[in-house]
C-alpha positions as CSV (number, residue, x, y, z in Angstrom):
1,M,-4.6,5.1,14.9
2,K,-0.8,5.3,14.7
3,H,-0.1,5.2,11.0
4,H,-3.1,4.7,8.7
5,G,-0.8,4.5,5.7
6,T,1.9,6.9,6.9
7,G,5.4,6.3,8.3
8,I,7.8,3.4,7.6
9,P,6.0,0.0,7.5
10,F,7.2,-2.8,9.7
11,L,10.0,-5.0,8.4
12,A,10.4,-8.0,10.7
13,Y,11.5,-11.5,11.4
14,R,9.1,-14.3,12.4
15,S,9.6,-18.0,13.3
16,F,7.5,-20.6,15.1
17,Y,10.7,-21.4,16.9
18,T,13.1,-19.0,18.6
19,P,16.4,-19.7,16.8
20,L,18.6,-17.2,18.7
21,N,21.5,-17.5,16.3
22,T,19.3,-16.5,13.3
23,I,17.6,-13.7,15.3
24,E,21.1,-12.4,16.2
25,R,22.1,-12.4,12.5
26,F,18.9,-10.5,11.6
27,A,19.8,-8.0,14.3
28,G,23.2,-7.7,12.8
29,A,21.6,-7.0,9.4
30,G,19.7,-4.0,10.9
31,Y,16.4,-5.6,11.9
32,D,14.8,-4.6,15.2
33,T,11.3,-5.9,14.8
34,I,10.1,-9.5,15.5
35,C,6.9,-11.4,15.7
36,V,6.4,-13.0,19.2
37,F,3.9,-15.8,19.4
38,P,3.3,-17.4,22.8
39,A,0.9,-20.1,21.6
40,H,-1.0,-22.6,23.6
41,T,-2.6,-24.6,20.7
42,R,-1.5,-27.2,18.2
43,N,-1.1,-26.7,14.4
44,S,-3.0,-28.5,11.7
45,L,-0.5,-31.4,11.9
46,G,-1.1,-31.9,15.6
47,E,2.2,-30.4,16.8
48,P,2.6,-27.5,19.2
49,Y,3.0,-24.1,17.6
50,S,5.4,-22.9,20.3
51,Q,8.5,-24.5,21.9
52,Y,7.6,-22.7,25.2
53,D,5.0,-23.9,27.7
54,P,1.4,-22.6,27.4
55,T,0.3,-19.4,29.2
56,W,-3.4,-20.3,29.4
57,L,-3.7,-23.1,31.9
58,W,-7.4,-23.1,33.0
59,Y,-10.4,-20.7,32.8
60,D,-9.0,-18.2,35.3
61,R,-5.4,-19.5,35.5
62,I,-3.1,-17.6,33.2
63,D,0.7,-17.9,33.7
64,P,2.7,-15.3,31.7
65,T,6.0,-16.8,32.7
66,P,6.7,-18.7,29.5
67,F,5.9,-15.6,27.5
68,D,8.3,-13.5,29.6
69,R,11.0,-16.2,29.1
70,M,10.5,-16.1,25.4
71,A,10.8,-12.3,25.4
72,E,13.9,-12.4,27.5
73,D,15.5,-15.0,25.2
74,I,14.7,-12.8,22.1
75,L,16.1,-9.7,23.8
76,R,19.4,-11.4,24.4
77,A,19.7,-11.9,20.6
78,M,18.0,-8.7,19.5
79,P,18.4,-6.2,22.4
80,S,16.5,-3.3,20.6
81,A,13.6,-5.5,19.5
82,R,10.1,-4.2,18.9
83,F,7.4,-6.9,19.3
84,L,4.6,-7.7,16.9
85,L,2.7,-9.6,19.6
86,M,0.6,-12.4,18.1
87,I,-2.0,-13.5,20.6
88,D,-3.4,-17.1,20.4
89,L,-7.2,-16.9,20.8
90,N,-7.8,-20.5,19.8
91,S,-9.0,-23.0,22.4
92,P,-6.5,-24.9,24.5
93,V,-7.1,-28.6,24.4
94,W,-8.7,-28.6,27.9
95,L,-11.3,-26.0,26.8
96,E,-12.1,-27.7,23.6
97,H,-12.6,-31.1,25.4
98,Q,-14.3,-29.7,28.4
99,K,-17.0,-28.1,26.3
100,A,-17.1,-30.5,23.4
101,Y,-20.9,-30.8,23.4
102,T,-21.4,-27.0,22.8
103,C,-18.4,-26.7,20.4
104,C,-15.3,-24.8,21.7
105,D,-13.2,-26.2,18.8
106,S,-12.3,-22.8,17.4
107,F,-9.5,-24.3,15.2
108,N,-11.6,-26.4,12.9
109,N,-15.1,-25.2,13.7
110,L,-14.7,-21.5,14.3
111,G,-18.1,-20.7,12.7
112,R,-19.8,-22.6,15.5
113,A,-17.5,-21.5,18.3
114,V,-18.0,-17.8,17.7
115,H,-21.7,-18.0,18.7
116,N,-21.0,-20.1,21.9
117,P,-20.7,-18.0,25.1
118,E,-18.8,-20.9,26.7
119,W,-16.0,-20.2,24.2
120,K,-16.3,-16.5,23.7
121,E,-16.4,-15.4,27.4
122,P,-13.3,-17.2,28.6
123,T,-11.4,-16.3,25.4
124,E,-12.2,-12.6,25.9
125,N,-11.0,-12.9,29.5
126,Y,-7.8,-14.5,28.4
127,L,-7.2,-11.8,25.8
128,S,-7.8,-9.1,28.5
129,V,-5.6,-10.6,31.2
130,F,-2.7,-11.6,28.9
131,L,-2.6,-8.4,27.0
132,R,-2.7,-6.3,30.1
133,H,0.3,-8.1,31.4
134,A,2.1,-7.7,28.1
135,M,1.4,-4.0,28.0
136,E,2.4,-3.4,31.6
137,K,5.8,-5.2,31.1
138,Y,6.6,-4.4,27.5
139,R,4.6,-1.3,26.6
140,D,7.6,0.5,25.1
141,R,8.4,-2.5,22.9
142,I,5.0,-3.6,21.6
143,A,4.4,-2.1,18.2
144,A,1.5,-4.2,17.1
145,C,-1.0,-6.7,18.5
146,I,-2.1,-9.5,16.1
147,L,-5.3,-11.4,16.9
148,A,-4.9,-15.1,15.9
149,C,-7.7,-17.6,15.8
150,G,-9.4,-20.3,13.6
151,A,-7.6,-22.9,11.5
152,T,-3.8,-22.1,11.2
153,D,-4.6,-18.9,13.2
154,E,-5.9,-17.3,10.0
155,W,-9.5,-16.9,11.0
156,Y,-10.5,-19.8,8.7
157,D,-13.9,-21.4,9.4
158,Y,-13.8,-25.0,8.3
159,S,-17.2,-26.0,9.8
160,S,-18.8,-25.9,6.3
161,G,-21.8,-24.1,7.7
162,T,-22.8,-27.0,10.0
163,E,-25.3,-26.3,12.8
164,S,-25.2,-25.9,16.5
165,G,-27.9,-24.6,18.9
166,D,-26.1,-21.2,19.4
167,R,-25.4,-20.8,15.7
168,R,-29.0,-21.5,14.8
169,A,-30.3,-18.9,17.3
170,A,-27.8,-16.3,16.0
171,W,-28.9,-17.1,12.4
172,R,-32.6,-16.7,13.2
173,A,-31.9,-13.4,14.9
174,W,-29.8,-12.2,12.0
175,Q,-32.5,-12.9,9.4
176,T,-35.2,-11.2,11.4
177,A,-33.0,-8.2,12.1
178,H,-32.7,-7.9,8.3
179,G,-36.4,-7.8,7.9
180,R,-36.8,-11.4,6.6
181,P,-38.9,-14.2,7.9
182,D,-37.7,-16.4,10.8
183,P,-36.0,-19.3,9.0
184,I,-36.6,-21.5,12.1
185,D,-33.6,-23.7,11.2
186,I,-30.2,-23.6,9.4
187,P,-30.5,-24.6,5.8
188,P,-29.4,-28.2,5.4
189,Q,-26.4,-29.1,3.4
190,S,-28.5,-30.0,0.3
191,V,-29.8,-26.4,0.3
192,R,-26.5,-24.7,1.2
193,E,-24.8,-26.4,-1.7
194,H,-27.6,-26.2,-4.3
195,L,-26.7,-24.3,-7.5
196,S,-29.5,-23.5,-10.0
197,H,-27.4,-22.1,-12.8
198,E,-25.0,-24.4,-14.7
199,N,-23.9,-25.9,-11.3
200,F,-21.9,-22.7,-10.9
201,L,-24.1,-19.9,-9.6
202,R,-26.9,-19.6,-7.1
203,D,-30.1,-18.1,-8.3
204,P,-31.0,-15.2,-5.9
205,E,-34.7,-16.2,-6.1
206,K,-34.4,-20.0,-6.0
207,D,-31.3,-20.2,-3.7
208,G,-31.8,-17.0,-1.8
209,L,-31.8,-18.6,1.6
210,A,-28.4,-20.2,1.0
211,V,-27.0,-16.8,-0.2
212,D,-28.3,-15.2,3.0
213,Y,-26.9,-18.0,5.2
214,W,-23.4,-17.8,3.7
215,R,-23.4,-14.0,4.1
216,F,-24.4,-14.5,7.8
217,C,-21.5,-17.0,8.3
218,N,-18.9,-14.7,6.8
219,E,-20.2,-11.6,8.7
220,S,-20.2,-13.6,11.9
221,I,-16.4,-14.2,11.6
222,A,-15.8,-10.5,10.8
223,D,-18.0,-9.4,13.7
224,T,-16.0,-11.6,16.1
225,I,-12.7,-10.1,14.9
226,L,-14.1,-6.7,15.5
227,E,-15.3,-7.6,19.0
228,F,-11.8,-8.8,20.0
229,A,-10.2,-5.8,18.3
230,R,-12.3,-3.5,20.4
231,I,-11.2,-5.3,23.6
232,A,-7.5,-5.1,22.5
233,R,-7.8,-1.4,21.6
234,G,-9.2,-0.6,25.0
235,I,-6.0,-2.0,26.5
236,T,-3.3,-0.9,24.1
237,G,-4.6,2.6,23.4
238,P,-4.0,4.3,20.0
239,D,-0.2,3.8,19.6
240,V,-0.2,0.1,19.1
241,E,-1.4,-1.2,15.7
242,I,-3.9,-4.1,15.6
243,G,-4.1,-6.6,12.8
244,C,-5.0,-10.2,11.8
245,F,-4.9,-12.7,9.0
246,Y,-8.1,-12.2,7.0
247,G,-9.7,-11.4,3.6
248,Y,-8.3,-14.1,1.3
249,I,-10.7,-13.6,-1.7
250,L,-7.8,-13.8,-4.2
251,E,-6.6,-17.2,-3.0
252,K,-9.4,-19.2,-1.3
253,S,-11.2,-21.0,-4.1
254,F,-11.9,-24.8,-4.3
255,K,-13.9,-26.0,-1.3
256,T,-13.3,-22.8,0.7
257,L,-14.1,-19.5,-1.1
258,V,-17.6,-19.0,0.3
259,S,-17.6,-21.2,3.4
260,C,-14.3,-20.3,5.2
261,G,-15.6,-16.9,6.4
262,H,-13.2,-14.5,4.7
263,L,-15.6,-12.5,2.4
264,A,-16.5,-9.7,4.8
265,Y,-13.1,-8.2,4.7
266,E,-14.4,-4.7,3.7
267,K,-16.2,-4.6,7.0
268,V,-13.1,-5.5,8.9
269,L,-11.0,-2.9,7.0
270,D,-13.6,-0.2,7.7
271,C,-13.2,-0.7,11.5
272,P,-11.1,2.0,13.1
273,D,-9.7,-0.6,15.5
274,I,-8.1,-2.5,12.7
275,D,-4.9,-1.2,11.1
276,F,-3.7,-4.0,8.9
277,L,-4.6,-7.4,7.5
278,I,-2.0,-10.2,7.0
279,S,-1.6,-12.8,4.3
280,P,1.2,-15.0,3.0
281,G,2.3,-14.6,-0.6
282,T,0.2,-16.6,-3.0
283,Y,0.9,-20.3,-2.9
284,V,0.4,-20.9,-6.6
285,D,2.6,-18.4,-8.3
286,R,5.7,-18.2,-6.0
287,E,8.2,-20.1,-8.0
288,M,10.9,-18.4,-10.1
289,G,9.2,-16.4,-12.9
290,G,6.0,-16.2,-10.9
291,G,4.5,-12.8,-9.8
292,S,3.8,-13.7,-6.2
293,G,1.0,-11.4,-4.9
294,F,-1.3,-10.8,-2.0
295,L,-4.3,-13.0,-1.0
296,I,-6.2,-9.8,-0.2
297,P,-7.0,-6.9,-2.6
298,N,-4.2,-4.4,-1.7
299,G,-6.2,-1.6,-3.3
300,T,-9.1,-2.2,-0.9
301,A,-6.8,-1.6,2.0
302,A,-5.1,1.4,0.5
303,V,-8.3,3.4,-0.3
304,R,-9.3,2.9,3.4
305,G,-5.9,4.2,4.6
306,K,-4.9,0.8,5.9
307,R,-2.0,-1.6,5.0
308,L,-1.4,-5.2,4.3
309,L,1.3,-7.2,6.0
310,H,3.0,-9.4,3.4
311,E,4.2,-12.7,4.9
312,C,7.1,-14.2,3.1
313,D,7.0,-17.9,3.9
314,Q,8.3,-19.1,0.5
315,R,10.5,-22.1,0.9
316,T,14.2,-21.2,0.2
317,N,16.9,-23.6,-0.9
318,T,18.0,-24.2,2.7
319,Y,14.7,-24.4,4.6
320,N,14.1,-27.0,7.3
321,S,11.3,-29.2,6.1
322,Y,11.3,-31.5,9.1
323,L,8.6,-30.5,11.6
324,T,9.4,-33.7,13.5
325,P,11.6,-36.7,12.6
326,Y,8.5,-38.2,11.0
327,I,6.8,-35.2,9.4
328,N,8.6,-33.9,6.3
329,L,7.1,-31.0,4.5
330,R,9.4,-30.9,1.5
331,L,7.8,-29.1,-1.4
332,K,8.7,-29.1,-5.1
333,T,7.9,-25.3,-5.3
334,A,10.9,-24.5,-3.1
335,W,13.4,-22.1,-4.6
336,P,16.1,-24.5,-5.9
337,D,19.4,-22.7,-5.2
338,E,21.0,-19.7,-3.6
339,K,20.7,-17.6,-6.7
340,S,17.0,-18.3,-6.9
341,T,16.6,-17.5,-3.2
342,V,18.3,-14.1,-3.6
343,A,16.1,-13.3,-6.6
344,G,13.0,-14.5,-4.6
345,I,13.9,-12.4,-1.6
346,R,14.4,-9.4,-3.8
347,R,11.1,-10.0,-5.6
348,E,9.1,-10.2,-2.3
349,A,10.8,-7.2,-0.9
350,A,10.3,-5.1,-4.0
351,L,6.6,-6.1,-4.1
352,G,6.2,-5.1,-0.4
353,L,8.2,-1.9,-0.7
354,I,6.4,-0.7,-3.8
355,K,3.0,-1.5,-2.4
356,R,3.9,0.0,1.0
357,T,3.0,-3.1,2.9
358,H,4.4,-4.3,6.2
359,L,6.5,-7.4,5.6
360,W,8.0,-10.2,7.7
361,W,10.4,-13.0,6.7
362,F,8.8,-16.1,8.1
363,D,11.4,-18.6,9.1
364,M,8.7,-21.2,10.0
365,W,10.7,-24.1,11.4
366,G,14.2,-22.6,10.9
367,D,17.1,-22.5,8.4
368,Y,15.2,-20.5,5.7
369,Y,17.7,-17.7,5.6
370,Q,21.2,-19.1,5.6
371,G,24.4,-18.1,3.9
372,E,26.4,-14.8,3.5
373,R,24.8,-13.8,0.2
374,V,21.3,-14.3,1.5
375,M,22.0,-12.3,4.7
376,D,23.7,-9.5,2.7
377,T,20.5,-9.3,0.6
378,L,18.3,-9.1,3.6
379,S,20.6,-6.4,5.0
380,R,20.2,-4.4,1.8
381,V,16.5,-4.8,1.9
382,H,16.5,-3.2,5.4
383,E,18.5,-0.3,4.0
384,L,16.1,0.2,1.2
385,W,13.1,-0.1,3.6
386,T,14.6,2.7,5.7
387,R,15.3,4.9,2.7
388,F,12.0,4.5,0.8
389,G,9.5,3.0,3.2
390,A,8.0,6.4,4.2
391,C,7.7,7.7,0.6
392,K,4.2,8.9,-0.3
393,P,2.5,6.2,-2.5
394,V,1.7,7.4,-6.0
395,D,-0.1,4.8,-8.1
396,V,1.1,4.6,-11.7
397,C,-0.8,1.5,-12.8
398,G,-2.9,1.7,-15.9
399,T,-4.7,-1.7,-15.3
400,A,-7.1,-2.6,-12.5
401,M,-8.6,-6.0,-11.6
402,I,-11.9,-5.7,-9.8
403,V,-13.3,-8.5,-7.6
404,D,-16.8,-8.4,-6.0
405,P,-17.3,-10.1,-2.6
406,D,-21.1,-9.4,-2.9
407,S,-21.3,-11.5,-6.1
408,T,-19.1,-14.2,-4.7
409,Y,-21.8,-15.5,-2.4
410,L,-23.5,-16.8,-5.5
411,V,-20.5,-19.0,-6.6
412,N,-20.1,-22.7,-6.3
413,Q,-16.9,-23.0,-4.4
414,D,-16.6,-26.7,-5.5
415,H,-16.7,-26.0,-9.2
416,P,-13.4,-26.7,-11.1
417,M,-13.6,-23.2,-12.7
418,T,-13.7,-21.4,-9.4
419,P,-9.9,-21.2,-8.9
420,E,-9.7,-19.6,-12.4
421,M,-12.0,-16.7,-11.4
422,N,-9.9,-14.5,-9.1
423,L,-6.7,-16.5,-8.5
424,G,-6.2,-17.6,-12.1
425,T,-6.9,-14.1,-13.5
426,R,-4.6,-12.4,-11.0
427,N,-1.8,-14.9,-11.9
428,K,-2.2,-14.2,-15.6
429,L,-2.0,-10.5,-14.9
430,N,1.3,-11.2,-13.1
431,R,2.5,-11.9,-16.7
432,L,1.1,-8.6,-18.1
433,G,4.6,-7.1,-18.3
434,A,3.1,-4.0,-16.7
435,P,1.9,-3.0,-13.2
436,F,-1.7,-3.5,-12.0
437,E,-3.7,-3.1,-8.9
438,V,-6.5,-5.2,-7.4
439,Y,-9.7,-3.6,-5.9
440,S,-13.1,-4.6,-4.7
441,F,-16.2,-3.2,-6.6
442,F,-17.2,-0.6,-4.1
443,D,-13.7,0.8,-3.9
444,I,-14.2,2.4,-7.3
445,P,-15.7,5.7,-6.0
446,R,-12.9,6.0,-3.5
447,I,-10.0,5.5,-5.9
448,P,-8.2,8.8,-6.5
449,D,-8.1,9.7,-10.2
450,F,-9.8,6.6,-11.5
451,K,-9.3,8.0,-15.0
452,R,-5.7,6.7,-15.1
453,Y,-7.0,3.1,-15.3
454,R,-7.3,2.5,-19.1
455,F,-8.0,-1.2,-18.8
456,V,-10.3,-2.7,-16.2
457,I,-11.1,-6.4,-15.6
458,F,-14.2,-7.5,-13.8
459,T,-13.6,-11.1,-12.8
460,S,-17.0,-11.8,-11.1
461,L,-19.5,-9.0,-11.4
462,F,-22.5,-11.3,-11.4
463,S,-24.8,-9.4,-9.0
464,L,-26.0,-6.0,-10.3
465,N,-28.4,-3.4,-8.9
466,A,-29.1,0.3,-9.3
467,E,-26.3,1.3,-6.9
468,K,-23.7,-0.7,-8.8
469,K,-25.0,0.4,-12.2
470,K,-24.6,4.0,-11.1
471,V,-21.0,3.4,-10.1
472,L,-20.3,1.8,-13.5
473,D,-21.9,4.6,-15.4
474,E,-20.3,7.4,-13.4
475,Y,-16.7,6.0,-13.1
476,V,-16.1,3.1,-15.4
477,L,-18.1,3.0,-18.7
478,R,-16.6,6.2,-20.1
479,D,-13.3,8.0,-20.9
480,G,-12.4,5.7,-23.8
481,R,-11.6,2.9,-21.3
482,T,-11.5,-0.8,-22.2
483,V,-13.5,-3.1,-19.9
484,L,-13.1,-6.9,-19.9
485,W,-16.0,-8.8,-18.5
486,L,-15.7,-12.5,-17.6
487,Y,-18.3,-15.3,-17.5
488,G,-21.6,-13.5,-16.8
489,P,-21.5,-9.8,-16.0
490,G,-24.8,-8.6,-14.5
491,I,-26.4,-12.1,-14.9
492,C,-28.3,-11.5,-11.6
493,T,-29.7,-8.0,-12.0
494,D,-32.0,-6.7,-9.4
495,G,-32.2,-10.1,-7.7
496,R,-33.3,-12.0,-10.8
497,L,-31.1,-14.4,-12.8
498,D,-31.4,-13.7,-16.5
499,T,-28.7,-14.4,-19.0
500,A,-30.1,-11.7,-21.3
501,A,-29.0,-9.1,-18.7
502,C,-25.4,-9.8,-19.6
503,E,-25.9,-8.4,-23.1
504,R,-27.7,-5.4,-21.8
505,L,-24.7,-4.6,-19.7
506,C,-21.7,-5.4,-21.9
507,G,-23.3,-5.4,-25.4
508,I,-22.3,-9.0,-26.1
509,P,-24.5,-12.1,-25.6
510,Y,-23.9,-14.4,-22.7
511,G,-21.9,-17.5,-23.5
512,K,-20.5,-16.3,-26.8
513,E,-17.4,-18.3,-27.5
514,G,-14.0,-16.7,-27.7
515,L,-13.0,-13.1,-27.0
516,S,-15.5,-10.6,-28.3
517,V,-14.8,-6.8,-28.5
518,R,-17.4,-4.2,-29.2
519,R,-17.1,-0.4,-29.4
520,M,-19.7,1.2,-27.1
521,D,-20.6,4.9,-26.5
522,G,-17.4,6.3,-25.1
523,W,-15.8,3.0,-24.1
524,T,-14.8,-0.4,-25.4
525,S,-16.4,-3.6,-24.1
526,A,-14.6,-7.0,-24.2
527,Y,-16.2,-10.2,-23.1
528,L,-14.8,-13.7,-22.5
529,H,-17.1,-16.4,-21.1
530,N,-14.6,-18.9,-20.0
531,W,-11.8,-17.8,-17.6
532,R,-9.6,-20.7,-18.8
533,D,-9.5,-19.2,-22.3
534,L,-7.9,-16.0,-20.9
535,T,-4.2,-15.7,-21.6
536,P,-1.5,-13.2,-20.7
537,A,-1.1,-12.5,-24.5
538,M,-4.8,-11.6,-24.6
539,L,-4.5,-9.3,-21.6
540,R,-1.4,-7.6,-23.1
541,K,-3.2,-6.9,-26.3
542,L,-6.3,-5.5,-24.6
543,A,-4.1,-3.4,-22.3
544,E,-2.0,-2.0,-25.0
545,E,-5.0,-1.1,-27.2
546,S,-6.6,0.6,-24.2
547,G,-3.7,3.0,-23.8
548,A,-2.2,1.3,-20.8
549,R,1.6,1.2,-21.2
550,L,3.4,-2.1,-21.2
551,T,6.6,-1.8,-19.3
552,V,8.4,-4.7,-21.0
553,D,7.9,-6.8,-24.2
554,A,7.7,-10.0,-22.2
555,E,5.2,-12.0,-20.1
556,I,6.9,-11.3,-16.8
557,P,6.0,-9.6,-13.5
558,V,6.4,-5.9,-13.2
559,Y,5.6,-3.8,-10.0
560,A,5.6,0.0,-10.0
561,E,4.5,2.9,-7.9
562,G,5.8,6.5,-7.9
563,D,9.5,6.4,-8.7
564,L,10.0,2.8,-7.9
565,L,9.9,0.0,-10.6
566,A,10.7,-3.7,-10.3
567,V,11.0,-6.4,-12.9
568,H,11.3,-10.1,-12.1
569,T,12.4,-12.8,-14.6
570,K,13.3,-16.4,-14.5
571,E,15.0,-16.6,-17.9
572,G,17.0,-13.3,-17.8
573,G,18.4,-11.5,-20.9
574,R,18.7,-8.0,-22.1
575,L,15.3,-6.2,-21.9
576,T,14.1,-2.8,-22.9
577,V,12.1,-1.1,-20.1
578,R,9.6,1.7,-20.8
579,V,9.1,4.5,-18.3
580,D,7.8,8.1,-18.4
581,E,9.4,10.6,-20.8
582,D,10.7,12.8,-18.0
583,V,12.8,10.0,-16.5
584,T,16.6,10.5,-17.2
585,L,18.3,7.9,-15.1
586,A,17.4,4.5,-13.6
587,E,19.4,3.3,-10.5
588,E,19.2,-0.4,-9.8
589,L,19.0,-0.4,-6.0
590,F,20.3,-3.9,-5.2
591,T,23.5,-3.5,-7.2
592,G,23.9,0.3,-7.4
593,S,24.3,0.1,-11.2
594,T,22.7,2.9,-13.3
595,C,21.1,3.1,-16.7
596,A,20.7,6.2,-18.9
597,V,17.1,6.7,-20.0
598,R,16.4,8.2,-23.5
599,E,13.0,8.9,-24.8
600,G,11.4,6.9,-22.0
601,R,13.4,3.7,-22.5
602,F,16.4,2.0,-21.1
603,E,18.0,-1.4,-21.4
604,Y,19.0,-3.7,-18.6
605,P,20.9,-7.0,-18.6
606,F,18.9,-9.4,-16.3
607,E,20.5,-12.5,-14.9
608,A,18.7,-15.8,-14.9
609,P,16.8,-15.7,-12.5
610,D,16.8,-12.0,-11.4
611,T,14.8,-9.3,-9.7
612,A,15.8,-5.7,-10.4
613,L,14.4,-2.8,-8.4
614,F,14.9,0.6,-10.0
615,H,14.7,4.1,-8.6
616,L,13.7,6.5,-11.4
617,K,15.3,9.9,-11.5
618,R,13.4,12.6,-13.3
619,T,14.2,15.9,-15.0
620,A,12.8,17.9,-12.1
621,D,14.9,16.0,-9.5
């Protein structure tokens, strides 16, 4: 593929509308990349995604004229534009209604539609015909192809596992292909939702059929993405990147974690036809003082040589909340004023730049990016992206959070604790005052120099077998490292639920109240049963005792990689920042100010709110 982690990531503009005046301002700020979305479906509020007419009119009737008109309009405002072409694979209303009895409702019932040839075959044909036209006419401009389907075009399956004839046949074939008995039918809702342990975990023995079924549902979505990606790759060739929205294990929780189809993200990232996955910034930590963050484990993409695309759809102080005269989407989490908007834009840009993601500013329904100071900030971001975007990533984190999609199939997505598991833990780590990275369990053997991680948190390692235990022994439970286990580590060992297995793994009895710490042979074990009891102060103490350096003495977000370091704060004030001993100067890249560094420390006067992005100069530079 074209990049696989090399070169300058995309920095782009996106909007559901085509506000030519705003696009022209972005072009004036140096931007030359834009998401183009010729949609034919309606959003979750029943309104058209696109202001242009549909391109897919009937089974074999595709009219690319509205797309061409959109492209021509954009090129008038941004003449040098490169396109990130987002292709709508959801069913037009006519297809959904024509085949209602077999389910072609890919927006809300994707899990049933993907097994239906009456949906898949015409959709594959549309992708082929439309993409061939786009490549023939705009080959030199198309930098990426984005496959969009499911609810809100993010490959969500909201069918809740409900049956259809095609889905039942696919499920039966999947089970027998895995050497298991023919289940004859899809497990009913009472079986799919049954939890044998504390109404929180499925027992692999008692609830095994439900575990298998949810795995099948998630892999079916992943397999469909890969089928469409293979078609697209055959048309685009190797020089166009292919991506999609998928893999939201860090965000999907209540009502959706297991059923929405996003847990097979490792399979998607391992596919050579996929170059990047997309997600918006987290919806629950995006206010001033929050750490933002990806919905997908960035480390999982990185160890596979892939990227994320960070979508910045945070509501600014000027955003248009009126989708129609009657639909007002005003949110309390919007950044309240221009100063906050500038600090927020800097934060999102710093996070993306440091983690080497693609990034686009999502102007949803317009007016998000208004005012001279805001546009000056976006222009400066473009300059920094050009200067630092191609730098080789060098991870300097001392803390790692590990999620486990395999164990997640056991979880009750309706339990009130579920949002605390991955989402809540990540947001508390946002206040560590030090950088951290998020991985999936089987990334561990792929991580270069795992020894640098002094503090490791397992949020959900419920399922354990010989293969996983070997990974733990060989890479994790050694080198003086501190390991924090949450809720029930290893509670389902070798396919059997047994609370005593937790103590055999971590040395501390299952369910013990409060934080317990025990010195083990060559490592330190810490155990906390209830995610809600975890605090940033607790994480800071464990991290510091493990030998992982805390960058600041405050519970605020810090991002770092290589010679780049960013700090975000709501309250501001003069803070001491700790860096490596060989650093001699810290240049703040948004303002151009410099700070002398002595004995690995410097002070910086933060405004309220503020995001500072430092370039660290070293003795050898």
